[in-house]
Residue, then its C-alpha position, 0 to 999 in steps of 0.5 A: m496523548k491523543a490516539v484513534r482506537l479501534e475498540s470493536i468492529g465498526s467502532l473507531t474513536m479518538r481517546s486520550v491514552e498514556k503516552p508510550v515510552a521507548g523500551p529496550g531496542e525501541l524508538l519513540v516517534r512523534v508522528v508527523a504524517a500518516g496515510i489512511c489505507g484501504s486496509d484500515r477500512h477493511m479492519y474497521k469492517g472486520e474484513y481483515p484480521t487485526a487485534i482489538p483494541v488497537t490504535l490503527g495507522h500503519e503508513f506513517c513517518g515522524i521524528v525520533e524523540e526518545i531512544g531505548d536501551g541498546v539502540t546505537r544507530f540513532a541520535g534523536g531528531e531524525l525523520v524516519t519512515v517505519d516499516p510496520n511489518i515485524a517478522c519473527g526471523t526464525c519460522p520456516a518462511c523467515t529462514r527462507a527469506r520470505p518474511n512477509l509470510c512469517e507465521r508469527l508476523t505482527a504489524i504496527g497499526v494492525t496487531r500493535d498500536g500504530g500511527f493514528a496517534e501523536y506518538v508511537a513506540v517502534p522497534h528501531a530495526q523497523a525505522f529508516v532515516l529520511p532527509t531532514d529537509f524532506d516533506p514528511v507527507h511524502g514519507a507517509f507514502s513509503e509503506p504503500l510504495a514498498c508493497c507496490i515495489h514488491a508487486i513490481d518485482k513479482a511482475g517482472i516488467r521488462p522494457g517494452d512490455s505492456v501493462a494493464i492496471l485495474g484500480g485507480g486509487v493511490i496504489g494504482l497510480l503508484m503502479v502507473q509510475l513504477a511501470r513507467l520507470a520499469g520501461a513499459s511501453e503501454i500502460i493502461l489504467i482502468t478505473r471508473q472515476q474520470s479524475r483518476r483517469q486524468t491523473a493517471l494520464r498525467l503520471g505516465a499512463t498511455h491509456a485510461f479506460d472506464p469499465a462502466s462505459s467500455d468493454t475494457i477486456a476488448s480495449v486492452r486486447e486491442v491496444t496490446k495486440g492480443g493481451a497485456d504482458v502484465v496485468i496488475e489487479c489493485a482494486g480487490v474486487s471480484d469483477t476486476l479479478q475475473s476481467g483482469l485474468k482475461m486481459a493477460r496475453r497467452g503466457g502473460a502474468f497476472v499480479l494479484f495485489g488488491v485486498t478482497p475481504a476475507g472469505v470472498e470467492v471468485p470463479v475462474l476457468p481452469f481450462d482457460l488458465l491452463i491452455n493460456e498459461v497465465d501466470i498468477r503471482p500474488a504479491y503480499l506486503n513488503p519483504f525487504t522493500h521498505s528501504r528501497a521505497a524510502a530511497m525512492v521517496a527521498s529521491g523525488v523521482l515519483e510525483l506524490d503531491a498529485l496523490v494527496t487529496r485531503t489533509i485532516g487531523l486525528e479528530q476526523v480519522a474515525e469519520v474518514v475510515g468509517n465511510a467510503p472514499l469521496p468521489g475523486e479521493i486518492k490519499v488522505i493524510v493525517r497530520p496529528 
């Protein structure tokens, strides 16, 4: 079969490899749609820990084609979305119901072969069934949505709250919709790209600011009358981390979600954090939220078609991952 392999840092190549089989407790899934994530670019550049060599692709859905020994809850032919993050279940974090912090966490498409391939073998416990008449492209959004749901859980948005979101990529635009569904009265998206600001306004943002042409800290504080109740950082950039902390109201929450390259340091002012009691809440991965994401995607409550800007084949994955997103690009979907 065809698979896109990360063979070394900066070397991503489509290869012909042996088709996997479903081992005991596993499913063989024929990949129908997979999303390219910013984390794939981080792994390509060596900015995020991964196994090498490995087939990338951790946002995907597909059809169950083979069932391994000991699996009884699948009959074959189901459309499934797959939670890529596999916790050990026994370490201190797992026994405290924090599987995203598992000491022995492995991940499909990160430390074991993933969905930028025609087929992938996955543990059956990681698979969640979607409706058979469902658009599989939407199913590929389940994994990033699951991570966003965890961030929204951490944010604790209440009806009537004001929310500022930094970063207008697919994550920021999912956060806009989730904040709206949570009842936020003011939803402010901050991103440089005009097309993304326009999309955010269509999806429920009440304001969209360009940090290149305005003082976004002052703008957010003016709109929210003193600062946002919740700030969600989705860009993973040192500048947005620093400015986002200044957008939160006294006693507000700052949710750290965007992935910065490992080793990046960001200066903060501890005195300001202290006297303003800004509550910093990192949100990492998707603990127990993938099934909720699958249910949300299947319900149709989210606008996902507006987030798909390109569909490609496996042959184009290396080029797309190896380069910066195109202007206006939101989500690239791979159809093997």
